[in-house]
C-alpha positions in Angstrom: 82.6 14.8 2.3 79.9 11.8 3.8 76.6 12.7 4.0 75.4 14.4 6.4 77.8 17.5 5.2 75.9 16.8 2.2 72.3 16.8 3.4 72.0 20.4 4.0 72.6 20.4 0.3 69.7 18.3 -0.9 67.5 19.8 1.4 68.0 22.7 -0.3 67.7 21.2 -3.5 64.8 19.0 -2.2 62.6 22.6 -1.1 63.2 24.2 -4.2 62.2 21.7 -6.6 59.1 21.0 -4.4 57.9 24.6 -4.4 58.6 24.6 -8.1 56.1 21.5 -9.0 53.7 23.4 -6.1 53.5 26.0 -8.4 53.5 24.5 -11.7 51.2 22.4 -10.1 48.3 25.0 -8.6 48.6 27.2 -11.1 45.6 27.6 -13.5 46.9 28.4 -16.6 49.2 26.0 -18.3 50.9 26.2 -21.7 47.6 25.4 -24.0 45.7 27.7 -21.8 48.0 30.9 -22.1 47.4 29.8 -26.0 44.3 30.4 -26.2 44.4 33.3 -24.0 46.9 35.0 -26.2 44.6 34.0 -29.1 41.2 35.7 -27.4 43.4 39.0 -26.3 43.7 40.1 -29.7 40.9 38.6 -31.3 38.8 42.0 -32.6 34.8 41.6 -33.2 32.2 44.1 -35.0 29.2 44.8 -33.4 27.1 42.0 -36.1 29.7 39.2 -34.2 28.5 40.4 -30.1 25.7 39.7 -27.9 26.3 42.6 -26.1 27.7 46.1 -27.2 30.1 48.3 -26.1 27.9 51.1 -23.8 29.7 54.8 -23.5 28.8 55.4 -19.9 25.4 56.9 -19.5 24.6 56.1 -23.0 24.2 58.2 -26.5 22.7 61.0 -24.3 25.9 61.5 -22.5 28.1 61.1 -25.6 26.8 63.5 -27.9 26.7 65.8 -25.2 30.6 65.1 -24.4 31.1 66.0 -28.3 29.4 69.0 -28.5 30.5 70.3 -25.3 34.3 69.7 -26.4 34.2 70.2 -30.2 36.0 73.1 -31.4 34.7 74.0 -35.3 39.2 74.4 -36.1 39.1 77.9 -37.9 40.8 77.6 -40.3 37.9 74.9 -41.8 35.5 77.9 -40.7 37.1 80.7 -42.7 37.2 78.2 -46.0 34.0 76.7 -45.5 35.2 73.2 -44.8 31.5 71.0 -43.5 31.1 66.9 -43.9 31.4 64.0 -41.4 34.5 62.2 -40.5 34.3 58.7 -39.5 36.7 57.8 -36.2 37.4 54.5 -35.6 38.7 52.6 -32.9 39.0 49.5 -30.5 37.1 49.5 -27.0 39.7 47.1 -24.8 38.3 44.8 -22.8 38.8 46.8 -19.9 36.7 50.0 -21.9 39.5 51.9 -22.7 40.3 52.9 -26.6 42.8 52.5 -29.2 44.3 51.8 -32.6 42.2 55.2 -33.2 41.8 56.2 -36.8 40.1 58.4 -39.4 37.6 56.0 -41.4 36.5 58.4 -43.7 37.4 61.9 -44.0 37.0 64.7 -44.5 40.5 67.3 -44.5 43.0 66.5 -42.3 42.3 69.1 -40.2 38.6 68.2 -39.1 40.3 64.6 -39.0 42.5 65.8 -36.3 39.5 67.7 -34.3 37.6 64.4 -34.1 40.8 62.1 -33.1 41.0 65.2 -30.4 37.3 64.4 -29.1 37.2 60.7 -29.4 40.5 60.8 -27.2 39.4 62.4 -23.9 36.2 60.6 -24.0 36.0 58.1 -20.9 36.0 54.7 -20.4 33.3 52.7 -22.1 31.0 49.8 -21.0 33.1 47.0 -22.7 31.2 44.6 -25.2 30.5 40.7 -24.9 29.9 37.6 -26.7 29.0 34.6 -24.4 28.8 36.8 -21.2 32.8 37.4 -21.5 34.1 40.9 -22.7 36.1 41.4 -25.4 37.7 44.0 -27.8 34.8 45.3 -30.4 36.4 47.6 -33.2 33.7 50.6 -33.0 33.3 53.6 -34.9 31.8 57.6 -33.9 31.0 60.1 -37.5 31.4 63.5 -36.9 29.9 65.6 -39.2 31.2 69.4 -39.0 28.2 71.8 -40.5 28.4 75.7 -40.2 25.4 77.6 -40.0 24.6 80.5 -42.0 25.9 82.7 -39.0 29.2 81.8 -39.2 32.0 84.1 -40.6 33.6 82.2 -43.3 35.7 83.3 -46.8 34.2 81.6 -49.4 37.1 79.9 -52.2 36.3 82.3 -55.6 37.6 82.0 -59.2 40.0 84.5 -60.2 38.8 87.3 -61.7 39.1 87.3 -65.4 41.5 90.0 -67.4 40.5 91.9 -69.7 42.3 92.0 -73.4 
């Protein structure tokens, strides 16, 4: 094999190497930056640690309206008179989506499930910011279940004592 026959192979390899070098040189993220990005992606801040709090689109009034319009008092909970405050925790992601839903304070599994269902129906939030950058923020919302006097319910009572 002479040089003329090998030339296309060397030219091809040289072109591939040049493309790889150019890609690596102009790629704005180097190995150290990738490590920093990975750390930032997993950091979850609390509301005390950030500059701008996450916000439900339309503000608190819109959030409360969403809860009122979508919350359904579970039939069993109404019948047995379950009342109380459930606190649902979640993470508002950098893009405003929500993840990692959990009942932080529970009253009863039925009320927890309904609270989680309604929170998961929420649209994307306006994300929180720290130092001008959007960040992941741990957030929680309380949902109070209260029965009014007009609600039908069966109040559990103690059994009657037998006469001897």
